[in-house]
N, C-alpha and C positions, 0 to 999 in steps of 0.2 A: 398375575400380573399384578404390576402396580406405577399407580400415579404418583409420581413426584415431582412434589413442587419446593422449590428451592430460594430462599429469601437472604441476601446481601444489605445489613444496614449501612448506609452511607456514612452516618456519623458513626458506629462500633458502638449504638446506642439504642436501649431500649426502653423507656417510658411509661409502656401500660398500664395500668395499673385494676386489681380486684378491690381496694377499696385505694381510701385516702392515703393509709399510712403502709401499704403493702403491693407490691410488684407481683404483675402476673407474668410467670417467667414456669417453662416455656408459654408462651403465648397460644390460650385456648384456640382452639380448630374454630370453633362459629365466628371468631377475632377475623380468622383468613377468610371464611367464607360471606362474610360481611365484602370487607375486603373486594372480592371478584365480583357480589355483584354490584358493590359504590363504581367500580372500573369499567365494566361492561357494560354500564347505563349511563354511562357518561358521554355529552356532546352527540357526535355523533353516532356509536358506537350503540346508541340507545337506538338506532334506526337502522340499523341493516343485520342482518343473521340473528334478527329475535329469537323466529323458533328453534333454530341449533342452539341459541347459546342458553334460553330458558330450558329447553327439553334437559342440555348435560346439567346446570345446576341441579334440576330435581334428583337429577340421576345421581350427584354426586351427593346430596342431601341422604341418600337411602344407604351407599356404606356406612360399614363400622367404623368408629373413630381410628383417624390415623397412629400410627407408629410417629414419633417425632424424635429427629437426629437434631440435638444441641450439644452446643461445645461447654464445657466448664466457664462460666461467665464469672464475673465479679459485682460487685454492688459499689456503687459509689455517689456521690451529692447527699449520704443521709445527714439530717438535721440542716440539711442546705437550704435556703427560702430566696428566691429573688422575686420582685413587685415590679408586674408591667401591666400597661394600661390594660384597663378592663372594657371587653366589646363587649356587655350588652347593652342593652336599648335604652339606660338613662331612665326607666320608670320609674325609679325610687323619690320619696319623698327629700331624703337628702342626696344630693349627687354627688358633694364632694364626697362622700366616704364609699363611692365606687369609681370613682378615679384611677384606681389603680387596683390588683390583685396579685394573691399570693399565686406562686407557682413550684411546687417543690423540683429540686434538683437530679432526686432520687431515680437513679437507674443502672440497669444492667449493661454492664459493658466486656465489649466480644473479643477474643483475642484477636489479633492481627488475621484477616484473611478468611477469619472461622465465616458461619453463617448456619443457617434455618433452615429443616431439609426437612416437612411433612409427605409420609409415605402411606396413601393409602391402596389395601389389597382389594383384587377383584378377578371376578373369574373372567377367563379369555372370552370374548365372544365378539363378532362384527358391533355389531351395535355400542358394545359397552366399550370396546377400544375406539370408537367414531367417536363417542362422548368424552372419552379421556385425552382425543387428540382435541376437539374444542375447549376443553378449560385449560389444553397447556397453551393453545394460543389466546385465552383469555386473561391468563396469569401475565403477558405483558402488559395488561392495561392499568397493573397494579402499582400502586407509588405509593402508598403508605398503610403500615401496619402500627395501631398504636395512640399513641398521638400524632397531633401536628407535625411537632419535630422529627417523626420516628420514617422518614424517607428511606424505602425498601427498592431495590433491583430484585424483581424475580423474574423465573424461569421455569419453565413445568418440561416435563418427559416419562414416556409409559418406558417402563423395563419390566425384562423378566428376571429380572434377580430379587429374591424374597429373602435375603441374606441381612441379621438384623445388624446394623454397624455397632462399632464398639461406644457410641454415643446416646443409645438411644433410650427414647424415654415411654412404654410400654403403657398403654389404657388397660385401666382396671375402671370397671363400671363399677360406681358408688353413690348413690341416690342424691348424700350431701357431700359429694363431688365438688372437686374447687377449680375441675376444669369443664366446659360445655361445649358438643360436638353438635352437630345440626342434626335434626328428624325431618321424617317424609314432614311436607306440609311447610320447615321456616323459610322458604323462599316464596311461597307466596302470601305470609303471615308478615314477611318484612316489607310484602309490594303494599301490600295494604297497610302495614304502620306506615308506611310513607305518606299515603294517600292521605291517612287522619293528619300525621303532621303539615299536607301542604291544606288544610281543608282551617287549622289554629286550633285541634284539638288535641289534647296528649296522647303520642305517642306510645307511651308505657302501658295505655291501657289493654294494646296489640298482644296477647301473650304470644311468646317466639316456643315453639314444640323444638328441643334439645333433650339431650342427652348426656344424663352429670355423671361424668369419671374423673377417678383420680389418675395422675401421671407420675409413674416409678420410674429411676434409671434403672439400666441393664444392671442385672447384679448386684442389686442393691440388697442389703443385708436388714429385713424386714424382723419389727419388734411389735407384733399385734396382740396384745393381750386386750379382753374389751376392759372399759373404761366411761367414768360417767365424772362430770365435771358438779360442783355445789358451790352454791353462794352462800355465806353466812351472816344471816341481817339479824340483827336487836329487835328491831320491829318494824313495820311496813315502809318506816321512810327513810333509815340508819343501818345502813350496812353493821355488820362487827368487824375488828381491826386486832391484829396482835403483833405485838415483836416482833419481828423475825428471829430473836435469841430465842424466844418462848414457844421455840419451833411445838415441844412435843402438847403441846396445849390445846390448840384447834385441833391435831392430829385426835388426841385422845378422847377430845370431846365429841367428835363425829364417830370414833369407836363405841363410845359409850350408846350415843345414839341407835347405832346399828346393832348393838347387842339387846338393848331395848326391845326396841322392835322386833327382833327375833324373838324373847320371850314373849312377849305379846300377841305372838302369832305363828301359836302350835299347829295350826292347817300348813303352815311354811316348811318347819320343819319333818313334820311329819311327812310332807310330800317328797322332800329332799333326802330326808336322815339327817336324825340329830348330830350323827359323827359327821359328817361332810358339814354338816351347816358350822357348827362350831368348830372347826377344822379352820375355814374359808375367812368365817366371819367373826369369831372371836380369837383367831391365831390360838387356840390348842395343839397342844406337842409339836408348835411352831413358833413359841415365843420368841426362840434366841435361834430359831433355824433361819437366819437370813437370806437363805435359796429356797426356803422350802414356799409349799402351798399355802397363800394367804391373801386375801385381799389388802392391798399397803391401802393408807390412807395419807396422802401426800400434798401437806401446805404447799400452795404454789404463789409465790412472791408476789407483788404487783411490779410490772419491770415494764418497759418501751423502748421499743426500738433507740428513740433518742435519747435513753440513759436520764427520763427526768422524773419515771417515778418513782415511789418514795421504799419500794421495796418490801412493805407490809403484808400481812396476810391476810386476802380475805374470801380466799376462795381453799376449796379442800377438792382433790382428784383423788378416784379411787381409780384402782389398778386391780384389776380381778386375775395377778400372778395365780398361775397353777388352774385357770379354770378356760382348760385346753379342751377337755370332752364338751358334748353339747349338753347335759344336767348339769355340769358345773359353771357354764354359759348362761340358761336359764335362771340358776341360782341368782348368779349377778345381778341378772336385769329383773327378777323379780325384787330384790332386795333395792338395787336403787329408784325403783319405782314405787316403793314402800317406803322409803322412808325422803322422799321429796316433802316436805313442810312438817317433817318430825324437829321435835323440840332438841334443845340444846341446855345443857345442865351445866352449872359449874359450883360445886360443894353440894351438889342438891339440891340447888337453888334454879330454878329456869334464867335462861341467861339469851336466849332468842331462840334461833329458827334456822332450818338448811332449806335452800330453793337448789332445784336443780337446774343448772344454766345452759347453754347453747353451746353442741360440742365445737360451736367454729368461733369461742370466745374469744375474744383477740389476744389477752392475753396468756391463754392456755394454746394458743397457735404457736407463741414465738419457744415453745417446749417442743412442739412435737417434729424432729425432725424428718425433712424431706429428700434425704438425698445429701445431705453434711459428711464429710468425714471429720471436720475440727470439733470436740466437741468439749466445753468447759464447763466447770462443778459452780453451781450456783449456791448449795448448801453442801458444807466439806462431808467429802468422805470419811468413813469411822474403817479404820482398817481390820480386815480379819483379824489378825497377827500382829503380835511384834518384831518391831526391825532387829538386827542385830550385826556384830560387822559381815560385811558380804553382803546383804539382803538389806537395801533400805527401803524407801518408801514406794517407790516405782515398782519394784515387784510385786508388792501387797496388792496395789491398785490393779496390776495388770490380775491379779487373782481373781479380785473382786469381781472383775469385768467376769472372770468364766465361770464364778460360782453366779452370775445373774444371765450365764447362759451364751455370753460370745465368746465366742472360739478364739481358742490363744492365738491362732495363728493369721486372725485377722486386724492385729493392733500395730501399727507402723513404728508409735512411740508416744510413751506415757511421760510428762514433767509435773512435778509433784510441787505445791507453794505454800509456804505457812500464812500467806496470807492470803488476803479475797484476789480475783484477779477478773471479775464483772461487777459493775459500777452497781452500788446501792445494794452489793451483798455484807457479810458480815465476817468476820475475822473466825478463825473456825473454835476460839478458845473463848469466845464469846458467848457461846449457845450454854443455856443454864441444862447440864445434867448433870443429875444428885451422884453425890462420889460414890455410891457403894450401886450404882446401875452400872450393869454389863455393858453398856455404851463408853461407861468411864473408864475399861479398862485397858482400851488398845487408841493407837494415836488417831487424830485425824487432820485432814488435809485436803486443801482445794486442789485441783490437779486440771492439764491439759491433757487430752487421749485424741488422735490423729488415728483414726481406720485406715486400712488398705481399699477399703469401696465402702462407698454410701451407705448410709444409716437411715432407716425412717421408722419413729415412733418417737414412744417417750421412754430417758434411760435413767434410771436409778440404781448404782451399787452400793454396797458397803452393808456393816452393821447399820440397823434402823434405818436400813430404805424403808421399810412397812411403814414408818412414821415422818418420813421426809428428811433424812440425812441423805448425801450422795445421790443430788440431783443435777440433773445435767443441763445443758442448753446448747442447742447443736450454734456454730458459727461458723461464717464467711472466712474461707480462706484468703492470707493476704495473696494481693495482687500482684504476680510473677512478672516479668519485663515485660513477656509477650504481651501485657493488655496494654502496654504504655504507649 
């Protein structure tokens, strides 16, 4: 059986945020759970059928996270800010500074006539069906989901059809997942939090039991090698930064730190085997194998959604290409833990140190696809062959995608560009590459690739991908007429 809750946004826009500059879409199941509580505890509804209502909410929090049926949406209002009267209590030293407050226009836009549907599976039983019917009655009391302007019309239904719709987003349990679903005890915790707020205390001191999940669109192409992000620091107070044209320098410094740590820890190489360690870390037998098993050191440019960041290199992402079995994955994690705090050297002299960054780093998040079909290069793709009459750059870019593990049949279109197509990125010929390097033997291009299915993960392709060339960023598709 399935409990289905359908939400239609009155303005076809959703403004709910995960952070100040990032929207949460689709909205977390815990948001809907909160909206159910708020709607059914407002006014006279707080006084009637309380036992049935609360029992249904406690039943709902025991169910596994729902499948979410969501349409393809577009993002609007990027970088647009409005200033509105501030509704705080004015208890500030300088009230003039609190007359107005900034409100971002950033929103997800729905196509005309489309809506969200949450689908909880449950075992058919008289008590469960009764609870589901109560939830369906409560759903009609929901008025908002997201921010105050996100007015919704809600309806509920119980169905025996458990087939997955085309627009389904599937939950994947993940300890650091971006979405949250209620767990047993969540309803009681929200009640306690409300009473704490009434007493003038900090309501956030009451923890809410939630299950962290990740949502993935149905039929997504998943790229999931192990990854670890590191920040480059000069000292405790200052980060190191590199000109993006010197892409290979930070990559080489991190690679050197990895090799030095491996040499200094013989127990590490003895445990995992010298051949495996040297192949994955030092790239032995894979230096020129752009599609071989090899831990990549990919410098990450400082970018943001507004295009105001400087594009300089302050982070390096380790990607464990070829780390598919349990032994290789353990090796990768041991290495990542081992080089945390490792010294960086420049021409044999100390030049700073590595510091492991959080996996939800705001810059890295821009480069991790979460179901986008359109991808563009941040650093140019170095082609894996030479062009000739009848074979331009596009077929060679498609070949580089295939060599990186992307099936050729999943590519809808490829467009090559001689100049940058993402803000704060560099012309392909401006990167510093030695003339006698194998990376200088073939052309390099920026590109836009559109896939037939959504892609999730980090995408780096072409020659030199182990040092950061061919790094791509997911992009929103252009807004079709149905959204206007």
